[in-house]
N, C-alpha and C positions, 0 to 999 in steps of 0.2 A: 504493500500500500504506499510505503514512503517514496517509492520510485514513483508511482503514479501521482502522488502529491506534489513532489518536487517538480515533476514535469509540467503539471499544471502551472506551478509558480511561474515558470519560465516563459509560459505561452502568453502571458499578459503583456502588455504594450510596455516598451521602456520610456520612463519619465525621470526627467534630471530634476534635483532640487536646486532651487534657486536662493541666493544669499539674501538676508534682510538688510535694509538700511540700517547704518549706524545710528545711535541715539546718544543722549548724554551720558557723561562718564556713570560709573556704578556708584551706588551709595555706600557707605562705610559700613554698615551693617544689615545686610538683606535679610538675615535670619530673624531678627528683632522685627523688622517691618513684616515679614510672614506671620510672626506669631501674633500680631496685632489683628490679623485675621480670623484668628480662632476663636469665634463667637458662635454660640449654638443659634442654628436656624438660618445660618449665611454659608456661602459656598463660593464655587468659580466653576465656570464652564470649560471644556476644551474640546479640541480637535486633534487627532494625528494621523499620520500617514505612515506606513512602512515600506521600505523599498528594499528588495532583495537584490544582492550584488553578485554577479558571476559571469565570468567569462567577459569581462568588460561591459556587460550590460546592466543596466538599473531598472528593475521591474517593481512596479507598484503592486503590492501583494495584500495589504490590509488597509482599510480606511475605519477610522472610530470616531465616535463624538460622546462625549458624556460630560457629567457632573459631579464634582466632590463637594461633599457637605462636612462642615467642621463643627467641632465642639469645644469647649476651652482647654480640653487635652490635646488637640489637634484634629488630624483626620478622622472622621468618624463614620462615614458611610460614601457611598459610590453608585452611580447608575450609568452603566456603560454599554453602547450598543456597537458591534464590530461588524464588519462584513468583508470578506474575502473577495479580491478581485477576481473571481471565479463565476463562469457562468453555467447553469445545468447542462446546456449543450455541449461545454468541455468535456464533460464525462459521459462515458458510453454507459447506455442502459444496461444492466445486469441484475442477475440475482445474487450475486457476489454480495455478502455482508461489508466487506470493508468498502467496496463502490457505493453502496447504499448510504454508509455513513459519509463517504466523500461527497455524495449529492447534497448533504445538509450543508455543506461548506458554502454552497451556491444562496444560502438564505441567511438573513440578518440574525445575529446572535446577541441576546442581550442579557446583562448580568447586573443584579441588584446586589451590593454587598452592604451589610450592615454590622458594623464591628468586625468579627471574623467569620460571620455566617453569609454564605453567598446562595443567591437565586438564580439559576441559569435556564434561559428560555429560546427556543429556537436553534439555527445552526444545527451542528451534528448531535447536539444533546437533543432536539427535537425529534430526530429519528429514533432515538432510545427510551421514549416516555411511554408509559402505560395509556390508554385510551382515557380521555376525561381528564387528563392532568397536563398543564402546559408549563410547569416549572419543577425543576429539580432542585433541592434543598441540600447543600454541602457545608456541615460545620466545618471551620478552619479551611473554607472554601477558596477555590481560584478567583483572583481578582477580575477577571474579564473573561472567564470560559476558555475555549481553546484559540480563540482569536486574541486573547489578552497575552498569550505567550509571545505573539508576534507584534505586540503594541509597546508602548513606550514602558520600558522596565524602570527606568529612573524617574521616580516620582518627586518631583521638587516642592510638592504641598507637604511633604515630610519635613519638618524642620531639621533633623538629624542629618538627612539627604542633601539637602540644600548646604547645610555647613561644611558637608564631607566633599561638595563640589567645590567650594570657594576654596577650602584649604589645598584641595589637589589642582587648583588652576591659578589663573592670574586674572587680575581686573584687565579688561580691554574696554574700548569705547563703546559704551551702551550695555556692558555685563561683564561676563566672565568666559574664560575658555581655557580648557586644559584636558588633563586625562585623570581618571581614577581606576583601579581594578576592581573585578568582579567581586574578589575578597573583601575589599573596603566596603564595596555597596551592599553586599550580603550581610555584612556585620551591623550595618546601622539600619537598613531598611526592611521593615517588616513588608511592605509592599513587594519589594523582589522577592523575598523568601515565599510569600503566598502565591507569586505569579509563576514560579517555576517549581512544578509538581512532583517532580520525580526524584527528590531526595538529595543524597549527597554529591556534590560536583568533585571531580579529580583535582588535584593540586595544581596540575597544568591548567586547568580551565579557571580556578580562582585567581590566578596571575592574569588573565585576559584583560588587556587594557580597554576601557571605554572612553573614547574621545568625547568631548562634548563642547557645544557653545551655547551660552545661557544668555538671553537678552531680557533685559528689566524694562519695566515701563516707566513713566514718570514718576510713580509713587515709589519704585523699588521694588515692585511685585514682579514676579515671572511673567513674561509675555510670549518666549518662545524658547523652546529648547530643542535642540537638533544633536543626537547622539549616534555614534557609529561604533561597530564591535564586530568581532568575529561570532559565527554561530556557536562557538565554546562557551560564549557567556549565556546560552540558552541550554547548555547541557548537551550540543550536539557536535558531532565530530565536523571540522572545518576543513573543507577542501582548498585547494591553491586558488586565490583570486577570489573566495566566496566572503560575503558580509552582508550585514544590515544595517540600515541606516532609518532613523526614525524621526519625524518633524512633528514636534507638538506645540499648539499654540493656545494660549489662555485667554478667556475674555470674561469679563463681569464679576470681577473681585469684589465681594462683599454682598452680592445679590441676595436676596431671600431664597433660601433652598429648602424642601422638604423631601426626603427620600423614605418611602416605608416598604415592609415587606409585600409581596403579592397576596391576594387573598388566600386564606388557608386551605379552601376547598379546590384550589388549583395546584396545590404543592403536592409534590411526593418526595420520598426519601429512597426511593429504588426504582430501578429500571424496569422495563417492561419483562425482563427475564427474571425478576425478583432480586437482582444482585444491586448492592449499592457501590460497588467497586467500579472504578472507571475501566472501560474495555482497553486491553493492551493494544488494540488496532488504533486508538485515537492518535491523532499525528502532534504528540505532546513531547518527542524527543525521549532519548533513553541514554544519550552519550556516545551512540555508536551511529546516529544517522545524520546525515549531512541535509543542510537546507536544499542545496540542488545538486543532482548527479547527472 
């Protein structure tokens, strides 16, 4: 399945990311500025797009939009919809279970996460739910379902993560730029740890560099974050010339936000086969798979 999944990824059109115009110099303490946003009932919206890089081509693979909600302690909840750049017509009709799951990638996937509990609807998960149920509940769940693995793994709404970026980079016009390692990110970011679902990374993968450019708005809050890294950051085998680049943009800091769990009668904690374990065929990576082959 992974070969089919990767082949579909390379079938989408190549798109280049464009640089953002420079802004004013970065403020002295962006972390303190961010913490002032940690007010119950408020949040920020974002959009991001992920490009897979292979063989000199840059192919948009995932587009997402969502909302983060805050509490006085920091990030409290999120509501994210992701969509792979895949059409149902890209995938052959088949009774093969793996191909049926892959068909789900052609539909939007929504994840509501409150605290550490995730509710996932649509996408691949939508192919697995029993009749009458539209949401799968996961304690200590994924931040953005399957598409979330390929979304922005660096969450600058976390104060500790933003602090790590600043310490690992340098001030540039309009923000900060630099490099941190996966190990550094994993240590400080609960978001990253929840986004990567397959357990312990190898020591070599923890050393994977993540390059970033963070642009701040006039108030000193994140406006745009562009990260680039090897597939090893996702626990996957990295082939020569393969990479991932994610461009995230934030709007509406301080807006009123309310994120609630789905209706209880639409939620299930088991798939149609009675299991609550993620199928091994889900394209979540296991340390041996490459983004593109």
